N, C-alpha and C positions, 0 to 999 in steps of 0.2 A: 177229466174230459172237458174240453171247451165246446161252446155252443155259439151258433150264429143265427140271426133271423133268416127265415126262408124267404128271401126276396122281400117283396112289399107286403107279405102276409104278417099275421100276428103270431106266427109259430116260431119257437126256438128249437133248432135241430142240432144234434151233436155233430161234431166235425167228422165222425164216422157214421156211415149209413150201412146197415147190414143188408147186403144183397142176398137173394134167396133162390136164384134160378136153378140151382142144383138139387133143391129139395123136391123129391118126387121122381128123381132118376138116379143120380149118384148118391143121394142121401134120403133116408127114410124119416118117418115121423119122430122117432126117438132122437136121431141126429139133430133134426131141426129144433126140437124142444131144448136140447142141451146147448145148442148154439145161441138160441134166443136168450135163455137164462144167463149164460155167461156174458153175452154182450150187454145185456141190461145191467148186470152186476158191475160192469166196467163203465157204466154211464152212458152207453149208447141208448138213444131214445127214438131212433129212426129206422124203419124197415121198408125196403123197396121190394115190390113184387110186380106181377103182371098176369093177365088172363092167359097169355101165350105160354107161360112157364108150366112144366119144367123144360130145360134145354139139354140136349138138342130138341127143337120143337117137333112134335109129332101129334097126330090125332089122339094117340093113346095117352100121352102125358099132358095134353091140354087141360089147364085148370087144376092140375094136381098140386102145384105149389100153393095156390090160394087155399085149397082144401086143407092142406097141412097146417098152414097158418091159422085157418079158421078153427081147426081142432084145438090148437093151443089157446086161442082166444076163448073158446067155449069152456076151457078148463081153468081160465084165469080172468074171469069177467071183471074182477076188481082192479085189474091192471090196464084195462083198455084205454082209459083216459090219460094214462101216464106216458103213452108213446105215440109217435107220429107214424101213421100207416099210409104208404103210397102204393098205388097200383096203376095199371095202364090198360087202355083199350088197344087191341091189335089193329094195325093198319091193313091195307089190302094185300092180297097175295097168297093166303093160305086157304085152299078150297074147303077145309073142314071148319073154318071160322067164318060164319056168315057167307059162305060160298065165295070167299075171297073178295068180297065187295069193299068199296071204299068206306071210309068213316063218314057217317052222316049224322044229323041230329037224332034221327030215329035210332040208329045203331048204338049211339052213345048211351041212350036209355036202356036198351036191351042188354048191352055189355055190362053196364054198371049194375043192373039188377042181378045179373049172373054172378058178378064178382062179390057183391054184398052177400048173396046166398052162400057162396063157397067160403067166404071169410067169416061168416057167422057174426057179422057186426051191422049196426044200423047206418054207419057212415064211414067214409074214407076221407082222410085228412087231405091228401093230395092225389087228385086223379089226372093222369097224364095221357097224352096221345102218343102211342109207342113210336110211330113214324108217320110222316105226312102221307097224304094221298098222292102227291106228286113225287117224282124221283128226286133224291138228294144225294149229296156227295159223301155218303157214309159207306162203311164196309169196303174200303179201298176203291171207291169210285171217284176219288178226288183228282185224278189225273186229267189234264186238259182233253176236252172233247169226249170224255167217256159218257157224259150226259149232255143232251142237247137242250139247254135251258130255253133256247129260242122257240122250241116246239111246245112249250108249256102254255096252256090256255089260262093266262093270268086272271082274266075276268071270272072264268068258271071256278078256278080254285079259290079265289077270294070269296065268291058266293058260298062255296062249301064251307069255308072257314067261318063265315058269319053264321051259317046254319048250325054249325057245331057249337059256337059260343052261345047261341040262343038256347040250345038244348042244355048246355052246361049251367046256364043261368037258372033254368027250371030245376035242375037237380040240386043246385045250391039252395034255392028257395024251399025245396022239399026236405032239406036237411040231410040229403044223402052223401054230399060231398062238401068239404069246406073250401077247398081251393083247387085250382087247375094248373096244369103245367104241360111242357112239351118234352119231346125226346127225339133224338136223331133229326133235328131241324137245323135251320140256317139263319143267318141274319135277316134275310127277306122274310122268312116265316115269322120270326120274333116280331119284326117291325109291323108286318101286316096285321097280326093279332092285336098288337098294341093300338094301332090306328083304328081298327074296328071296335075295340073295346071303348075307346074315347068317343068315337062318332055315335055309337048306338047305346052307350051306357050299359055295356055288357062286362062279364067278369074279366079280370085281367090275369094273364098268365104270370105266375109268380116264380116259375123255375124252368130250367131246361137241363136234360141230362144227355150228354154226348160222350163218345169215346174220347178219352184224353189220357195220355201217359207218356213216358220217356221215349217211346218209339213212334208216337202219333200226336204231335203238338199243333195240328193244323188250326185249332180254334184260337190259339194265341197268335197275334194279339187282337184280331179284329172282332171276333164274336164275343170274346170274354170282356173286351172294352165295352161293347154294347151292353152286355149284361150288367156291368158295374154301373154305368150311367142311367140305365133304365130300371135298376133295382130288381133284376132278375137273378135268382139264385142259380149258380152254375154247379152242376152236380156231375163230376166225372164218372162214367162207367168204364169198366175194364181198365182200371189204373195199373193192372199187371199185364196188360196186352194179352188177355186170354191165357194167362199163366206163364207166358213166355219170359216175363221179367223176374220170375223166380229163379231162372237159370236151369230149370230141370229138363229143358228140351235141347240143351246145347249138344252139338255133335250128333244130331239125329236121334237122341234118347227119346223113348216113349214109355215112361213108367206105367205099369199096369194099373188100369183104372183111372188114369189121368184123362182130361178132356181131349187132348190131342190123340190119344189112343183110341178114342171113341168116335172121332169125326173122320169122314172120308178125306183123302188128300185134297180133293177139289175145294173143300171148305176151309182149308188152312191158309188163308190169304196172307197171314202175318209171317208165315214160314219162308223167309227169304235169306239169301246169303248175307246181305247187308244187315238184316235184322239180327241174325245170329252174332255177327261181328260186333254189333252195338251192345248186345247183351254181355258178350265176353268182356268188352271194355268197361261197362258199367259194373260188372261183377268184380273187376279188379279195384275199382273205385270203392265199392262197398267193403271189400275185404281190408283195404288199407285203413279204413276208419272204423272197423269193428261192427259193421252192419251186415245183415244178410242182404242179398240182392233185392229180395222182396221189400224189405224194410226201407231200403234206399229209395226204391220206386214210390212207395206210399208216402214216405216223409217228404219227398220232393213234390209230389202232387199236393200235399197238404200245405206246402210252403208257397204255392203260386197265388199271387195276388188275384182276387176275384173268385177263387174256389170256395164254395160254401160248405159242402160236405162231400166226401169221397165215398163212393159205393164200393165196398169190399165184398168178396165172397170166398168161401172156403169149403172144402169137402171133409177136412179133418179138424179136430179141435186143436191140434198142434199148429196147423196153419192159421186158424182163427186167432189163437193167442199171439203168434208171431206178428200177424197183420195188425191187430189192435195195439200191440206194444209199439209199433212203428210210429204212432201218432204222438208218442212221448219223446221222440227223437227230433233233432233239429238239423237243418241243412245250413251249416255255417259257411262263411265266405270261401274258405278253401275248398270245401266239398262242392259248393255251387260252381266254382270256377272249373273244377275237374269235370263235373257233369256237363257244363257248357262246352268244354272242349270235345267231349264225345258227341254232343248234339250237332256241333258244327261239322264233325267228320261224317256223321250219319244223320242228316237232318230229317229225313222222311223215308225210312228204310222199307216200308211196305205201303 
């Protein structure tokens, strides 16, 4: 297993980050325990979770993933300092989470204390803002004029961001978190936080996690270039495009128990004709080179300049083993050229 610095922090994280959002819905405590132990045995030292999880998010599953991880921590106290634990505060929009209110300095402290209690730990290594208070171009909202940026109150949002940073500073001083980061944000968000940190001597964001995969490359090159020059760790989430890049949903297939079989059609924004054709073409590339389609997708993500650690998830141990094994595989020039050809034919399929 290879390791990289988590941005400007002093933490070394594995190139694989173990995602956890299925724990508490598709997976139970025993499943999670087995996944954690296997991943750690393979050199993974980085786990990502969130107060929002399990997914699909509901009032009934809220906090269940953190609780499952906390149960594992309680039974393995001696291992707590050997791994990097990341969690996230939910942004606005869910009425059962702080009545759907925006992130504020006050809510940071409340949410953090809740996460610490569920996780049964005294500190979180990386505490992230799950999404901003303002609208951003994620979850297929990146098409022109889907969001009216000109209607954003820049001054108000900047003041909110300063309030959040001031609260995060207090949490760091109290020893409750070590570092802070972003999720589902943009270059403007990154830069504004950096400027506020410099101006007011506040904590610096050390990472950002956004969706990034062979079907969704919008962060390359502009956001990722910024991350490199500003020493911000880039952490791709959904490197499998919600499981689409496993190839299991081709021709309308919906395997029993799979995520797409559990979501309403309205939530399957990745399910497009061009997306399916891209997956078929990528599956052909993978087969020619002796990879599974999933391993091709993960190895490609790992090969991208600027990617620090890729967040993977699995509902079965076979999937987890396949996914972690992908990081021992390389994308040579021939494979890279074949992938590039597919990307040019299907540059942004959803």
